[in-house]
C-alpha positions in Angstrom: 44.4 -16.9 -12.5 40.7 -16.7 -12.6 38.9 -17.5 -15.8 35.3 -16.3 -16.2 33.6 -17.5 -19.3 31.1 -14.6 -19.0 31.3 -11.0 -20.1 31.4 -8.5 -17.0 28.5 -6.4 -17.9 27.8 -4.6 -14.7 29.1 -4.2 -11.0 27.3 -7.2 -9.7 28.0 -10.5 -7.7 30.7 -11.9 -9.9 32.5 -8.5 -10.3 32.2 -7.8 -6.6 33.7 -11.2 -5.9 36.6 -10.8 -8.3 37.5 -7.6 -6.8 37.3 -8.5 -3.2 39.4 -11.7 -3.9 42.0 -9.9 -5.7 42.2 -7.4 -2.8 42.6 -10.0 -0.3 45.1 -12.0 -2.3 47.1 -8.6 -2.8 47.2 -8.0 1.0 48.6 -11.6 1.3 51.3 -10.9 -1.2 49.7 -12.5 -4.4 48.8 -11.1 -7.8 45.7 -11.9 -9.6 44.8 -12.4 -13.3 41.2 -12.0 -14.1 40.1 -13.4 -17.6 36.9 -12.4 -18.9 34.9 -13.5 -22.2 34.8 -9.7 -23.1 36.3 -6.4 -22.4 34.8 -4.8 -19.3 33.0 -1.4 -19.7 34.8 1.5 -18.5 32.9 1.8 -15.3 33.3 -2.0 -14.6 37.0 -2.0 -15.5 37.6 0.9 -13.2 35.7 -1.1 -10.4 37.9 -4.2 -11.0 41.2 -2.3 -11.3 43.3 -3.0 -8.1 47.2 -3.1 -7.5 48.3 -6.4 -8.6 45.5 -7.2 -10.9 45.9 -7.9 -14.7 43.0 -8.0 -16.8 42.8 -10.4 -19.6 40.0 -11.1 -22.4 39.4 -14.7 -23.7 37.1 -15.1 -26.6 34.0 -17.0 -25.5 34.1 -20.7 -26.5 31.3 -22.9 -28.1 32.6 -25.8 -26.2 35.6 -26.1 -23.9 36.2 -29.7 -25.2 36.5 -28.8 -28.9 37.0 -25.0 -29.4 40.6 -24.9 -30.4 40.8 -21.2 -30.6 39.7 -20.9 -27.0 42.0 -23.5 -25.9 45.0 -21.8 -27.7 44.2 -18.6 -26.1 44.0 -20.1 -22.6 47.4 -21.9 -23.3 49.0 -18.6 -24.2 47.6 -17.1 -20.9 48.9 -19.9 -18.9 52.4 -19.6 -20.6 52.4 -15.8 -19.9 51.4 -15.9 -16.3 52.5 -19.2 -15.0 49.7 -19.3 -12.3 49.9 -21.1 -9.0 46.3 -21.6 -9.0 43.8 -21.9 -11.9 40.2 -21.2 -10.9 37.5 -21.3 -13.7 33.9 -20.4 -13.7 30.9 -20.8 -16.0 32.7 -23.2 -18.3 30.6 -26.1 -17.7 31.3 -29.4 -15.7 32.9 -31.2 -18.3 36.0 -29.7 -20.1 39.6 -30.1 -21.2 40.8 -27.1 -18.9 41.9 -29.3 -16.0 44.2 -31.5 -18.3 45.5 -28.2 -19.9 46.3 -26.8 -16.4 48.1 -30.0 -15.5 50.1 -30.1 -18.7 51.3 -26.5 -17.5 52.2 -27.9 -14.1 49.7 -25.6 -12.3 49.8 -26.8 -8.8 46.2 -25.9 -7.9 43.1 -26.3 -10.2 39.5 -25.4 -9.3 36.2 -25.2 -10.7 33.1 -23.5 -9.3 29.7 -24.7 -10.3 27.5 -21.7 -11.0 25.0 -23.7 -13.1 21.2 -23.2 -12.8 19.5 -26.6 -13.7 16.6 -26.6 -16.2 13.1 -26.5 -14.8 12.6 -30.1 -15.7 15.9 -31.2 -14.3 16.1 -34.7 -12.7 18.8 -34.9 -10.2 20.6 -38.2 -10.5 23.8 -40.0 -11.7 25.2 -39.7 -15.2 25.2 -42.9 -17.1 28.2 -45.2 -16.5 30.2 -44.0 -19.7 29.4 -40.4 -19.3 30.4 -40.8 -15.6 33.7 -42.4 -16.6 34.4 -39.7 -19.1 33.7 -37.0 -16.8 35.8 -38.5 -14.0 38.8 -38.8 -16.3 38.5 -35.4 -17.6 38.0 -33.9 -14.0 40.7 -36.0 -12.4 43.2 -33.3 -12.3 40.9 -30.9 -10.4 42.0 -30.0 -6.9 38.7 -29.2 -6.0 35.2 -28.1 -7.0 33.3 -25.2 -5.4 29.5 -25.2 -5.4 27.6 -21.9 -4.7 24.8 -23.6 -2.8 23.9 -26.9 -1.1 21.6 -27.7 -4.0 24.5 -27.6 -6.3 26.8 -29.4 -4.1 24.2 -32.1 -3.7 23.8 -32.3 -7.5 27.6 -32.3 -8.3 28.0 -35.1 -5.8 25.1 -37.3 -6.9 26.0 -36.8 -10.7 29.2 -38.8 -10.2 31.1 -36.2 -12.6 33.3 -35.4 -9.5 35.0 -37.1 -6.7 32.4 -36.4 -3.9 35.1 -35.6 -1.5 36.6 -32.7 -3.5 33.3 -30.8 -3.5 32.8 -27.9 -1.2 29.8 -25.4 -0.7 30.9 -21.8 -0.3 28.0 -19.5 -0.7 28.3 -16.4 -2.9 28.5 -13.0 -1.1 27.7 -9.5 -1.1 29.7 -6.5 0.1 27.5 -5.3 2.9 29.5 -2.0 3.2 28.2 -0.5 -0.1 25.9 2.6 -0.2 22.5 1.7 -1.2 22.2 4.9 -3.5 19.5 7.5 -3.5 15.9 6.1 -3.9 14.3 9.4 -4.8 17.0 9.9 -7.5 16.2 6.4 -8.9 12.4 7.4 -9.0 13.2 10.7 -10.8 15.5 9.0 -13.3 12.7 6.5 -14.4 9.8 9.1 -13.9 8.1 7.0 -11.1 5.9 9.1 -9.0 6.9 9.5 -5.4 3.9 7.9 -3.7 3.6 4.6 -5.8 4.9 1.6 -3.8 7.6 -0.2 -5.9 8.0 -4.0 -6.7 11.3 -4.8 -8.2 12.7 -7.7 -10.1 16.4 -7.7 -11.2 17.2 -10.4 -13.9 17.8 -11.4 -17.4 14.6 -10.9 -19.3 14.3 -14.3 -20.4 11.6 -17.1 -19.8 13.6 -19.0 -17.3 13.4 -15.9 -14.9 9.7 -16.1 -14.9 9.0 -12.7 -16.4 5.6 -13.7 -17.8 4.6 -14.8 -14.4 5.7 -11.6 -12.9 3.4 -9.6 -15.3 0.6 -11.8 -14.4 1.2 -11.4 -10.8 1.5 -7.5 -11.5 -2.0 -7.5 -13.1 -3.4 -9.2 -10.1 -1.7 -6.9 -7.5 -2.7 -3.8 -9.4 -6.3 -5.0 -9.1 -6.0 -4.6 -5.5 -3.4 -1.8 -5.1 -4.2 0.6 -8.0 -1.1 2.8 -7.6 1.4 -0.1 -7.4 4.3 0.2 -9.8 6.6 -2.6 -11.0 10.2 -2.2 -12.1 12.0 -4.8 -14.2 15.7 -4.1 -14.4 17.8 -6.1 -16.8 17.8 -7.1 -20.6 17.4 -9.9 -22.8 16.1 -11.2 -26.1 12.4 -11.3 -24.8 12.2 -7.6 -23.9 9.8 -6.4 -26.5 7.5 -9.6 -26.2 7.2 -8.9 -22.5 6.7 -5.2 -23.0 3.8 -6.0 -25.2 2.4 -8.5 -22.8 2.4 -6.1 -20.1 0.6 -3.4 -22.2 -2.0 -6.1 -23.1 -2.4 -6.8 -19.4 -3.4 -3.2 -18.8 -0.3 -2.3 -16.8 0.6 0.6 -19.0 2.6 3.2 -17.2 2.6 1.0 -14.1 5.7 -1.1 -15.3 9.1 0.4 -15.9 11.8 -1.6 -17.9 15.1 0.1 -17.0 17.3 -2.1 -19.3 20.6 -3.2 -17.7 21.7 -1.4 -14.6 25.4 -1.0 -14.3 25.4 -0.9 -10.5 21.8 -1.8 -9.1 22.8 -1.3 -5.5 24.6 2.0 -6.0 22.1 3.3 -8.5 19.4 3.1 -5.7 17.2 0.4 -7.4 16.9 -1.6 -4.3 16.7 1.4 -1.9 13.7 2.7 -4.0 11.9 -0.9 -3.8 9.3 -1.9 -1.2 9.5 -5.5 -2.2 11.9 -7.5 -4.4 10.9 -10.3 -6.6 12.8 -13.3 -8.0 10.0 -15.5 -9.7 12.5 -18.0 -11.5 11.3 -21.1 -13.1 14.5 -22.9 -13.5 16.5 -24.4 -10.7 18.5 -21.5 -9.5 22.1 -22.2 -8.5 22.0 -19.4 -6.0 20.5 -16.0 -6.5 22.9 -13.1 -6.2 20.0 -10.5 -6.6 18.5 -11.9 -3.7 21.2 -11.3 -1.3 21.8 -7.9 -2.7 18.1 -7.1 -1.8 18.5 -8.5 1.6 21.6 -6.7 2.2 19.6 -3.4 1.4 16.9 -4.4 3.9 14.3 -5.5 1.5 11.8 -8.4 1.8 11.6 -11.1 -1.0 8.8 -12.9 -2.8 10.7 -15.8 -4.3 10.0 -19.1 -6.0 10.8 -22.3 -4.2 13.4 -23.6 -6.6 17.1 -24.8 -6.6 19.2 -22.9 -4.0 16.7 -20.0 -3.3 15.2 -21.7 -0.1 18.7 -21.7 1.3 18.5 -17.9 1.2 15.0 -16.9 1.7 13.6 -17.9 5.0 9.8 -18.3 4.4 7.7 -16.1 6.7 11.0 -14.7 8.3 13.0 -12.7 5.5 10.2 -13.0 2.7 8.0 -15.6 1.1 8.6 -18.6 -1.0 6.0 -19.4 -3.7 5.6 -22.2 -6.1 7.2 -21.4 -9.7 4.5 -20.6 -12.5 1.9 -19.6 -9.6 1.5 -15.7 -10.3 -1.5 -16.0 -8.0 0.5 -17.2 -5.1 3.0 -14.5 -5.8 0.6 -11.7 -5.9 -0.9 -12.7 -2.8 2.3 -12.5 -0.9 3.1 -9.1 -2.6 -0.3 -7.6 -1.7 0.3 -8.9 1.9 3.8 -7.3 2.3 2.6 -3.9 0.4 -0.6 -3.8 2.7 1.6 -4.3 6.0 4.8 -2.1 5.6 5.7 -2.7 9.4 5.8 -6.4 8.5 7.8 -5.7 5.3 10.2 -3.7 7.4 10.8 -6.5 10.0 11.3 -9.0 7.1 13.8 -6.6 5.5 15.8 -6.2 8.7 16.0 -10.0 9.3 17.1 -10.4 5.8 19.9 -7.8 6.4 21.0 -9.9 9.5 21.0 -13.1 7.6 23.4 -11.6 4.9 25.8 -10.3 7.5 25.8 -13.7 9.2 25.7 -16.3 6.2 26.5 -14.3 2.9 29.0 -11.9 3.8 31.5 -11.5 0.8 34.6 -10.8 2.8 34.0 -13.9 5.0 33.3 -16.1 1.7 36.6 -14.9 0.2 38.7 -15.6 3.2 37.1 -19.2 3.3 38.1 -19.5 -0.5 41.8 -18.5 0.1 42.0 -20.9 3.1 40.7 -23.7 0.7 43.4 -22.6 -1.6 46.0 -23.2 1.0 48.1 -20.2 -0.1 47.6 -17.7 2.7 51.1 -18.4 4.3 53.0 -18.9 1.2 53.1 -15.5 -0.5 55.3 -15.5 -3.4 55.6 -13.1 -6.4 53.9 -15.0 -8.9 50.8 -14.2 -10.8 47.4 -15.8 -10.0 44.0 -14.9 -10.1 40.9 -15.4 -7.9 37.4 -15.5 -7.6 34.5 -17.7 -6.7 
């Protein structure tokens, strides 16, 4: 049983991972239960649907330590499916779930740390009493999966987990997916064919550096007048950032697509010349980055969290300091002005994804970690990392 304390809103990294792991488990004789915080939209539900998969909905919890309604729901699902493995995602590092699984005699109990840390996060050990409480609550965990070396190090140093139980398994992307039709994407959003496109796919929130992107866009347009920026995603800050872009004189040179159900197959990455990720907080990983690299696009990204583990500065793109739109603009101008270099970096990125961030390989590693590949039995379990 895989429990995701998030809503499956698009066909993105988590949804692709859930489907791939379910498929590999099914091929090994196992069933999967995928639990989400909301009912998937029809397109996403169709994508997740696979032989041997059951989809369940759990209400989001305010706290996995104190929300009785959510814990009762999980209790019922554990009774219903009797999983051999429980793997939870996005629930936080400290919760009562490991003990709930133990009380249900779940043999294997995992947590994946997807957490992006705050911009001012100071890596270090918890206070003695918090460390003791966390160790007690997490004692039943079989293992902790970290999606980057950055997160793995933070988990080990915090003292909240037994360091020996922390394993880094990178997130992955399906490299076989169609990249969509770039011309159709331009037509859909009214973007003239001759304009070079800079794309950022993310939540529209301050932590994703949207204001820095807008400031960089103004600087880039001063040098390359026909440039076009595309911001794909949604969030509470949408109207504020639209107004900021208008005030910066960007006018019809910024397109706000809203949430894209499937950015890869919709052709968003294929249409882009360069992809940005100007995050301010300490990114746990960066699904969008590997999606862009899989589509052969160079990156301009901030040097935060796990991003430097993905983007090789000067090879697959450029790393810049957070809150430095001037640095981001300079790198964007350089790539847009040197399309051959951009193409070479994009090709290098595609090779890095195939070698280090392939979804199927990551899933196989997770199943090996579960230790169930040679023990196929007809009992329900869910999987994803």
